N, C-alpha and C positions, 0 to 999 in steps of 0.2 A: 504494500500500500504506500502510495506516495502522499505524504501528508501535505506537501505544498500544493499538489493538485486539488486535494479536497478543500484546503483553505481558499484557494483561488475560486473554486466553484461556490463556496459559501459566500464570499464577498461579492462575486459577480451576481449570484442569486439575490443577495441582500439589496444591491443597487437596482436590479431589475424589478424586484417586488416593490421597492420604494417608488420608483418611477411610475410603474403601472398604477399603483394605488393613489399617488398624487394626481395623476392625470384624470383618473376616474372621479376622484373627489372634487376637483375643479369643474369637471364637466357636469357632475350631478348638481353642484351648487348653481350653475348657470343654465342648465338645460330648461328649466321652467320659464326663464325670462327670454331665452333666445329662440326657442322653437315652440310653436303652438301644437306640435305633435306630442309633447310630453307635459301636459298640464298637471298630471298627478305628481310629478317630481317637485313642482313648485309648492305643493301642499305638505310636503314632508317636513317634519321637524328636524332639528339638528342631530339628535341621537339616531333617528331613523335613517338619515343620510349617511351617518358614520357606519351603521350596521349594514346598510345596503352596499356601501363602498367596500366594506370588508368582505362581504359574501361574494360580490362580483369579482373582486381581486383574487380571492382564493380559487374561484372556479377558473378564471382566466390563467392565472400564474401557475397553479399547482397541478393542473389537469394532466399535462403531458408527462412530466417527470413521475407522477404517481402512477400513471398508466404504464410507463416503461418499467417501473419497479414491480408492478403486480401483474397486470393482464398481458401486456406486450413484452414480457421478459424475453421470449425467443426472437422477437423482432428487432431488438436493440443491437447496437454494435457490440462486438466481443471486447472492445477496448474500454467500454464504459463499465466501471465497477459499481457494486452496490453502495460502497462508501461514498463514491462521488455523487451518486443520485441522492443519497441521504443528506449529504452536505448541501446540494442544490436545493432540495426541498426545505431544509431548515433555514437556509439563507433567504429564500423567497418568502417563507412564512414569517420570519422575523422582520423582513423588510416591509411587510404590509402595514403594521402599526406606525412605523416610521414614515411611510408614505402618506398615511392619513394625517399625521401631524404636519408634514411638509405641505400637503394640500390645504389644510386649514390655515396655516401661516401664510401661504401664498395668496389664498383667497382673501384673508383679512388685510394684509399689508399692501399687496400690489393692486388687487382689483377693486378695493373699496377706498 
């Protein structure tokens, strides 16, 4: 096991999870005002927006690595180890709360 590769996958997954969650958070905060197609999003409270952002981020970010770890085990590359997939999943999952905070701060300080 190469611990440097697992650490790189964790940090890369953390930044990817943070970026995706921040973008989803900003889009959810502005979707009700910008598009008449999503009027239900404008009626969501702050806590509901945070929970919806977390759920959407988990589905988007963790679906493929989790599938490669469980269901598609025989379809993945032989060079991808279980430790690397675990590090990627952990990094992406830990990046989601950081992304929610970054999205809230971006929404508060830049867009208001």
